[in-house]
N, C-alpha and C positions, 0 to 999 in steps of 0.2 A: 504492500501499500503505499500510496503518496499522497500527502494532503500540501492542496495550497490552499493561503491562508488573502484572501485580497485586501485590503483595509476599507475599500469605497471609490471613489470617482464613477466618473458617467466616460461611458464605453461610448460611444457615436460621439463625442467629443475630444477622442482622441487622448484622453486620460489615463488611457488603462492601455496605452501602445503598447510599452516596454513590459508587462504583464502577459500581454494574450500572445508577442511574441517567445518568449522563454514556454509559455503553453504549447504554443504551437511547434516546438522542437520536443514536446511530449506528447501531442495527442497524433496517431499514424492517422495518413488516409484512411478509408471508409468508416470510421471509428462512428457506435456510437453514445451520444453524450446523451444522458437521462437528466433533464432537468426536474428537481424537486422545488417547488415552487409556492409550498406551506406557510412559509412567513410572512407573503400578500394575500392581499385579497382575490378572489377571484377574477372581479374585471380589470387586476390587472397582468393579467398571464398572458394573454396576447401581446400587449405589449412589449415583456418582456422577453417573450419569444421572438418576437420583431426580430429585436435589437442583437440577442444572443443569436438568433442565425447570419447575422449579417457580418459578426464578430468573427463568427468562424467560417469565413466563405472562402478565407485565403486557404483554408485545407481542404483535398478534395476529397469530393464526396460525402462530407460527414453530414451523418442526420442525426439533428436532434428531434426528443420524443418529449412530451410532456407525462409529468406522476401526479395524472387530476387523482384529486381527494377523492372522487366517488367512486374509485376502481376497489374492488374487495382487494384483503390485504395479498391472496392471494396473487391473484393480478400481479400487485405492485411490487411484490416481491421477487414472480418472473421477471417482471420487466425489472430489476434491480441486477439481477442474478447474469441477465445479458446483456446487459450493458457493457461497454470499454469505460466510460468516465461519469462521474456522477456531481453535479452541480447543483450547489442549494446557493439559491440566488438570498437576499436579499428582503428586509422588511424588519416584524417583529418576530425575535428571538423566541421567546416565552410561546408564541401560535405555533412555532417551525415545531419545537419541541414537544410540545403538547400535539399537536397529530401524529408527530412519528411512534409517541408514545400507544396512544387511541387503536393505529394501525398495526401496532407491533410490528413495529420495522428498526427499530435499533439493535437487533444482532444483526442483523443483514449488511445495517451500514459498518457497525464496527466490526466487520467479519472481510467486508467489502476488500477485495487481495488490489486491486487496478489507484489510480489516478481518481481523488477527489477533491475538488473545488467549492470554498466555501465563498459563500463573495458578501461583506458583512455581517447581517446577522448570521448567514450562513458561516460562516469563521467565526466566530461566536460560540455555537453549537457544537463545534466539533472539543471544543475544552471539557475539563472533567469541571473546571468551575466558570460561567459565563458569566462576566461582570459588565454591568451596563452601567456606566454613569453620568450624571445629571444631564438631564440637556430637554428640547420642548412635548420628548414623552412620558422622559421616566421624574420625576421632582426628587425624587432621593434616589441614591448610588442601592441596585439589587446585585445579591449573586444567587445565581440561580442556578440550580444540576445540569450539568451538560452530559453533551455524548460521552465524554470520558477518553477518546480518540487520543488526546496527549492531558502530560500533566499541566504543560503553562497555561496559562488567560491569552486573550489578547484583545488591545482597544482596537474600536475601531472606526474608522472616521477623527481620527485623530488630533489635537489639538494644545497646544500649550495651559489652554485654561483648565483641563482636568488633569494638572498637573497635580495641585492639592489632594485631591482624592486620588489618584492614583498612585500617591505618594504613600497615603495611608492604607493601598488595598493590596501595599505590594512587602507587606508587612510581614504576609501571610504565606505569597503566590510569587509566580515572576509572573511578569507581564511584559507583553509584546506589544507595544505600542506602535499600529501600522496605519499612516499618515492615508489621504485618496491618493491614489495614483501606487502606494507602495504592497510590498508582497513579499511573504515567506514559502517556503519552501520544503517541508519536513520528510524527510525517508529517514527507517534504521535506527530512530531514536534521537535523531538530530538536525537542528537545521542544516542544509545544505546550500542554499541560497538563496537569498533576498536581491528584491529588488526595489531599486529607492530607499530614503530614507527610513530606517527600522529603530524604534528607539527602545531602549529594556531596561524597565523598572525589578529593581529587586534590593529588597530590606531597606526601604527608603530611601534608595541612591536609583541615580537614571544615567543612563550611559549611552552612545550611541552604538548599534552593533556594527 
C-alpha cells in the first residue's frame, strides 16, 4: 500500500499540478480509479467527477468510477477490490468516516494493497487520530477516530493562524501540516516523498520537513 495525503488546493486552477505530476508516475495506463465521495453532498458528486476526469486525462485510458452510497456493501467491496487506485475526496471527514463505518468498508480500505489518495478530508481520514482545527465549520478543535492507516496526524489547508492549536495538539501526536498545493507520500512505514512545503509539529516544536 502507498498513501498520498493532499493538503488541498484547486485542481483546475493548476494549484496541484506538481502533486498530480507525481501521481501520474504511480498510476499506470488503463488503471481503474475508484472515487470515494462520502465526505461531500450527493449534489456535488458530478462536479467532483468532472474535475477529476479532466485532471487524470493525461494518463492513457484511465477509468474513473464513483462509489455511490446507495450501493450495497457487497457491491462496494467488489468495486474496491477491482480498482487500482482509491481516491477519497474532500468535504467533512466525520461524514466520510460515518458512512465508511455504516457500510462496513473499514477493513477493505485498511487492507487495500495499492495506491490510496486522500484529498483534504480524505487525507485526514487515513490517520489514527483525525484532527480538525478551528475554522468556519468547526468552532472548536476536535480529535476524532480515523481509519488508523498511519500513526501520525495531518493538518490540511494549513496556514500559520493554526499554529497555537497545532503546538498544543502536538504534545500527544506527530502532525504534518500540509498547505494547499502540498502533499506527502507514505509507504513501508515512512514518508518517502513530499511535494512543496510540509511543516512538522512535534512536542510543541515546529520544523520544515
